[in-house]
N, C-alpha and C positions, 0 to 999 in steps of 0.2 A: 244732727241736722236732719230735718224732715225730708222725706223722699221727694215731695213735690217741689220744694225750694231748690233742689239740685236740678230740676228740670228747666229752670229759668236761667238763661245764660246769654252770652254774646259780648260785644264790645262794651256795652253799658247796661245798667240795670234799671234805668229810669223808666217809669211807667206813668203816663198822665192819669189824672183823676184821683191822685192821692190814695187813701186807703181803699176806696171803692174800686179804683182801677186795678190795684194789686189783688183785691178780692176776686175780681172777674178773671184775672190771669190764673190765680190759684184754683179757681173752679174748673177751668178747662184743663189745667195740668193734672187734675185727678183722673182724667179719662185714661183707661188702661192702654190705649193705643197712641197716646201722645208721648213722644220720646223727649222732646225739648221745645221750649218756647223762647224765641230770640227777639227781644225788643229791637225796633229799628228806628228810623228817622221820625222826629216829631216836627210837624209843620203847623204854622199858625197863619190863618188867612183873615185879612181884614182887621178892623178895629172893633172890638166888642168888649163886653163885660167878661172879665176872667171868671172862670168857674162855670156854673150852669149845670144843666143835665149831662149825665154821662151815658153813653150808649156804646154797645159793642156788637159786632157781627163778624162771623167767620165767613170768609169768601172762598171762592172756587179752589178746586184741587188741581195740582199739576199732574203730569204723567206719572210721577212716583208716589202720588197720594199725599204729598205735603200741602199745607194750607197756608192762607194768610188770614189774619184777623185785623180788623180796623176798630180802634177805640176813638171815640169823639167826645171831647169835653169842652164845652163852650166853643171857642173858635179854633181850638187845637185838635189836631188829628195825629194819631200814631198808628203805624202799621207794625204788626208783629208777625214773625214767621213761625209756623207751627210744624215741627218735624214729627212725622208719625212713623209707626212701625209697619204700616200697610204698604203695599207695593204698586198700586195702580190707581188710576183715576176713579174708577167705580167705587173702590173701597174708600178712597179719600172723600168722595161725595157722601158716603154713608157716615163717616166720622164727622164731616162738616155738619150734617143734619143733627147728629147726636149733640155736638158742641153747641150749635145754635139753640137747641131745645134747652140745654143746661143754662145757657146765658139768658134766654127768654124767661125761664122760671125764676131766676135770680132778679132780673130787672123788674118783674111784676111785683116782687116783694118790697122794692124800694119806694 
């Protein structure tokens, strides 16, 4: 088993966006300070065309340095919790900026 696939866990392993969504999660799981990525609730708003563009953004740090990531694919949105090895908000913000840079670089190539 690859190390980064052990970093993805939680009650379910569904990630929206198909292969590209999983690729985005694998990209952030490569960061040395990311301990675990936990997929959370998927919400769908309105009626629209399934599919469409996929985008991801890592959001604010909590007091322990853990983060949230939001993936959007068409009308569906999923939040993922990112558990880090850092211990405070400032270090979490640094990791957030690193992860967003990694995601932005990947999304430019698509």
